[in-house]
N, C-alpha and C positions, 0 to 999 in steps of 0.2 A: 502552636500557641499555648502560652500559660493558662492556668486555670481562672485566670481574672475574669469577672463578670462585669456586664454593662447592659443597660436596659436596651433589649432589642427594639430598634424602630426602622421603619423604611429608609431613613437616612443613613443608619449605621450599616444596614444590610447593603445598600447601594454602593456604600464606601468600602466594603470588603473586597479585597482583590486576591486572587489566586496565587499561590505560593509554590515552591518546587514540591511540596508534601501537603496533602488535604489537612485541614485544621478545624477546630470547633471553636465557636463563640457561645458563650453560655449567658442566659438570662439572668439579670439580677433580681427580677421579680418571681419568678417562678422556678424553684429549684430543679435542676434536670432538664429544662428546656433550653433548647440550643439552636444554632445554625451550624451546618457543616457545609465549608467551601471546599470544592473538589479543585484538583489541579487543572481543569479545564475551564473552572469559572462556574461551575453548576453550584447551586447554594439550595440546601435541602434542610427543611426544618425537623429536627430529631428530639427524640426525649428518651431520657434514661431514668430508672427507678429500681427500687427493690419490691419484689412480689412477696405474696403470702403476708401482708400487713406490714411490711417493712422489718427492720431489724438488722443487725449485722450479718447474721447467719442466713438471711434470706437471698435467693437467687437474684443475681444483677439482670436486668432486661434492659433492651435498647430496641426502640421502635422508630420507624420513619414516619413521619406525620405527612410530609410532602413536599413537593418542589416550591420554592419561592417564585413568584410570577403568577403561575395560576390559583397560586395559595398566598393570601395576604398575611401579614404578621399579625393582624388582630384575629383573623379566624384561625391561624395555627396555635395562637396563644389560648383561644377558647377551647380548641380539640386538647391541647395538653392538659388543661384543667380538668376536663372530663375524664381523660385517661388516668390521670392522677387519682381523682376520685373512686374510679373503679379499683385500682390498686389500693386505696385505702381502706374498702370494705371486704378486700382477701381475693378481688378477682385479679386474673392475669391476661390484660388486653394485648400482650405481646405473643403469648403463648396461643392465645384464642386466635389470633391473625394467623399464625403460623400453622395452627391445625385446620383451619379453614383453607388456607393455601394449599395444604397436602391434598386438600381434595381437587384442586385445581387441574384442569385440562391442561395438555401439552400447548395447545394454542395460546390459552392465557398466560403461561409461562413465558412463551416466546415473547407475548406483548410487553410483559414485565421486564423481561431481559432487555429489550429494545430501549426502555425508558431509563432502567437503572442498572443493567448489568454489562454493557458494552465498554470494558476496561479490559487493559492489557494485564494478563494474569501472572505473569513471570517474566523474568530477566530485569534488566537495569531500568527497563521503562514501565515496571510492574506498579499498577495502580492509576497510569495514566489513560485518558479517554483514547478510544479507538481515533484513528483518523477517518474523517467523514467518508471516503470512499471506501476504505476497508469495512467501516460499519455497514455502509450501504450494500456491499456485496454479500457480507455475512447475514444480515436480516433477509436479504432476496434469497440466497440458498436455503436458509431455515424456512421460509414461507414457501418456496417452490417445491422443496422435496420433503420437508419433515411435516408439514401441515397436511397435504393429501394422504399420506400413510399412517401417522401418528397423532395427527391433532386431536382426534375426539377421545383419546385415551387420558383417564386420569394420570398424574405423575406419579403416583405410587404404583401403578400397575405395571411400570415400564421396568423389565429387567434385562440381562443380558440375552436371554433369546430373542425377545423382541427387537433389539439392537441389531443383533446379527441378521434377522430377517429383513428388518429395514435396510441395512446395508446391501444384502444381495438383491433386493428389489430395485435401488438405486442404482446399482451396479449393471443390472440387466435391462435399466431404460424405463422401467416402469412409470418414473415420473417426467420424463422426457416429453417435451411439447414444442410446437411451432405454431404460435397462434398471432393472427392479426386482430389486435385490439382496437385499433383505430386507423384512418387512412394512411397515417404516417408513423405509426408505432406498431412493432411486432415483437412479441415475447417470445425467445428462443432458450429453452432449457435443455441441456444436454444431460444425458445419463452417462455410465460408463465407470470404469475403476478409479479415475481420477477425480470424478465429480463425487463419487461414494464417499472416498477418504477425505476430501475437503469439507463435506456437511457433516461426516462423522466428527470430525475435530470441532466443528462449530456446536453440534450438538452435545459433545462431551464438556465443552465449556459451560453451555446452558445448565447442564446438571450440576457443575462444580459450583456455579452461581446460586443455584437452588439448595445445594447442601451447605454453603456457607450461611445461607439465609436459614438453616434448619427446616427447610420445607421437606427434605427427603434425608435418608439416613446413609445413602451410598449413592455413588454415580456408577450406574449399570453399564457405562462406557469402559470403565476399568477393566472389567472381567469378560467383556465380549471378546469372542474369538474372531478377529477381523484383522486383514492385513492395514496397519495404522500408519505405514509410512510410504511416500510416493516412490514410484520406481526411480531410478537414477537416470537423468537424462543426459546422454552424452552425444547427441546429435549437434553436428556444427558444421558448417561450410568448408569445403575445399576451397583453394585460391581458384581452383577452375570453376567452382560453382559461383564463388563470388564475383569473377568475370562475366559469368551468364547473367547474374542479377544486375550487375552494373550495366550490361547491355540492354537488359529488359528496362531499366528505369530510363535509360536515355531514348529508346523507342517509344515509351511511354510519353515522356516529355514531348517528343516529336509530334505525338497523336494527341497533344492537347490535355492530358491529364492534369489535374490540379497540381501546380508546383509546390504547394505547401507539404501535400501528401508526399511526394517524392523526395523533398528535402528531409522530411522526418524519417524517412527509411534510410537515406543516407546517413543521418546521424546516429541513428541506431546502430548500423554497421560500423561506424568509424570511432564511435566513443564508448560502445559495449554499455550503454545507459539502458536502464529500464524504460519499458514503453512510455508511461505516463511523464517520466522524468522529462523526456524530451518533448513530448506533445504539449505538456503544461509548462515548458521552459519560459522564464521571465527574462527580459534584458537585463535586469538588475543582478540576475544570477550569472551572467556571462562576463567573465574577466579576460578581456581581450589581452591586456597588458601582461598578464602571466599565464595565459593559455590555459585557462581552467574553467570549470563551472563549479559556482559556490552555492549548493544547495542549502537552504535554511531549514528545510523540513522534508527530507527524502524518506523512504521507507526505513533506513537504518538512521534517521535522525539528520543533524547539522554535519555535512562535511564538504571537503573539496576534492573535485574530481579533475585530474590533470588530463588534458586532451591534445591531441597531436595538430600539426599545422593544416593538415587536410580537413579536419572538422571546423578549425577556424576559418578556413577558406570558404566552406559551405555557408557558416554562418554571417561572413562578411557580404556574401551576394544575396542575403535575405533582406527585403525591402521593410523598412519598419513602418508600422501604423501609428499614427500620431495619437489615436484615441485608445490605444491598447499597450499595456506593457507585455504583453505575450508574444513572443517570438513569432509564434505561428496562432494569431487570432481567429475566433471562430468567423465563419461568414456572415452571420447574423447574432446579434446579442453581444453580452459582455465576456462571455468565456473563452475557451481556447479550442482549437480546431480538433474536431473529432472526426472528419470524414475521410479517414486514411484507410478504412477496412475494405471498401472494394478496389480501391488501387492496389493496394497489398495483395489481394487475390489475384488480380491481373498480373502483377509482376511475378509472383510466384509461379502462375501457371505459363507466362512467356519465357521465364528462364528455366521451365520443366524442373522444378524443384518439389521434391515430395517430403511429406513428414516435417515441415518446416513452420515455425511461429516467428513472431517477432523477438521471442525472447532467445530463439536460435541464433540471432545475430549476436546476442550477447555472449551467448557459449563461443561463438566463432572468435570474438576479441580476445577471450580468455585463453582458448586453445592456441590462436596464432602467437599470443604472448608467451605462452610457455614452451611452445614448440621452436619458439625463435630463441630461446634460452634466458627470458628474462626471469629476474628473481620472483618468487612468490610474492614477496612484499611489494613489489612494483605492481604486479598483476593485481593484488589486492587493492592497492591505492586505485589504480585506473578503473576498477570495477566498484569500487566503495563497499566492499565486503565488511561486515562487524562481526566475523567469528569470533567469539571471545578469545580463542586460543591464539589467535593473530593479532589481536589488539596491542599487545606489547610491542610487536615487532612494526606495526603501521604507526605506533607513535613515535618511531624514532626514524622513519622515512622522510628524508629530505624532500622538498616538493620539486626542485628542479631535477635531480636524477629521475624522478617520478615521471616528470613530464617528459624528459628524454625518451624514456621507454614507452611512454603513449605515442610519442613521434615515430620512434622505430617501427612499433606495430601499426600502427595507423597508415605509415608509408606504404607497407606491404598490401594492406587491404584496400588503400587507395588505388594502389596502381592496379591491382586486380578489377577494381570498380572501372577503372578508366580503359580496362579491355587488355592490359598486358597478359601474357601467358606466364605460366608457372616459370618457365625457363627464362624468360626475361625478367621476371621478378627474382630470382633466386641466385641466378649465374650470369650477371652482364658481363659481356666482353667488350673491346674497345670497339667493335664494329658495331655492338648492339648500342653502346652509349652513343655513338654518332647517329644511329638511326633512331635512337630516343629523342635526340636533340632536334633533328629533321621533324619528327613528329610533333614536339613541344612547339617548333617555331611553326608549323602548319596550323596548329590548333590556335595559338596566338593571332595568326593573321587572318583566321576566319572570323575572330571575334565571337561575341555572344556570350551567354551565361558560363559555358565550358570554359571558354578563353579567359573570363574574369576569375574563375575559380582557381584555374591553372597558374595564372599570374599572381594570386595572393599566396599559393602555396610556395612557388618559386621564390617569392620576396621572402617569405618566412624563413625558408630552409636558407637562404643565402645570408642571414643576418649572422 
């Protein structure tokens, strides 16, 4: 926004709307007093001035007064006048505040980071606020791992040595715990190399935030000798394992396990979507006409994900809830269903699968696509990747070919989920085709949910 000024009032502030980039509205009454509007809608009072009695050669300073809401415009204006008065007599309130913050403890820095620092630091979304769930997990990791080990240290006392010791302590499980904090709530904190690398990246972001605020001179994580990248995860299910997984889901359904949890797992397998993308799926994001999921705000932003007829069949059998837009609404409350963790463990154990997580099913979709000869671009479109090196390729992918690729890949996985063997999937003969038709007919004759899903798949493929 331009440097035009306006008298800041509550009405003016309420009317200010977020834009693609953050901007400032400057007050016409007090020079340097303004309101910063973030891309997420956060509104913060700020003050800029020149230190050392002013003058063109004096250093420029910028100070945050406070957030609008807890702080009214009248109180913010009063504080701005007080700060400017201090600067007029030769004081430097911004430097004094930073000097004081330099004596801040790590626990206080994390509190400040939670309020003012949870923004994306690099990439095309730089400056945008973290997604609520990302922020929740980030702050939880910092509080569960960093506070017990480093929380009492002052921020200027932390160097590479302390960071390395902290990393190895988390890696060795020193912060791990499993505590029941209420009759229905348990806190489980896991250690290990994966947890150590994740919280290390979180802590590095905290120190980068402190450095931008001139509270520390350097980021000690930059020079720490630790393994900063995750191990490459290449675990995926073979079609034989997919078959066992499908058998397990059917057995659990017969045992009365919650159908929502089982359908969520089926869609993880058949779409290659991320765990929360399916669990929190809304009906408005499902495009039955074009066989796709249209995410407004996924991990990689807004994108369209083609899905195969098998996934569409599962969605067509899900009963809609009149009071919720979620495909899988929660049993209680207004949110979405999260009760899939226990059924997931039961399915994995029943299928005798090891070293498997819900994300393994996403790897399975990708590996099945590549091993089936699908183009990398189509695979990227199915999985919703946003690798910068592939962006130009994805931009030219037509939706229909990508959807047909999703169909071809999902057909193989769906067949395995339905109980077919590798040989039946990969090399069908005329006799096998006849046997398949007999099995299809038998399934349709029995009726029920499996027959309904099969009917939708057959109808979709026959179009």
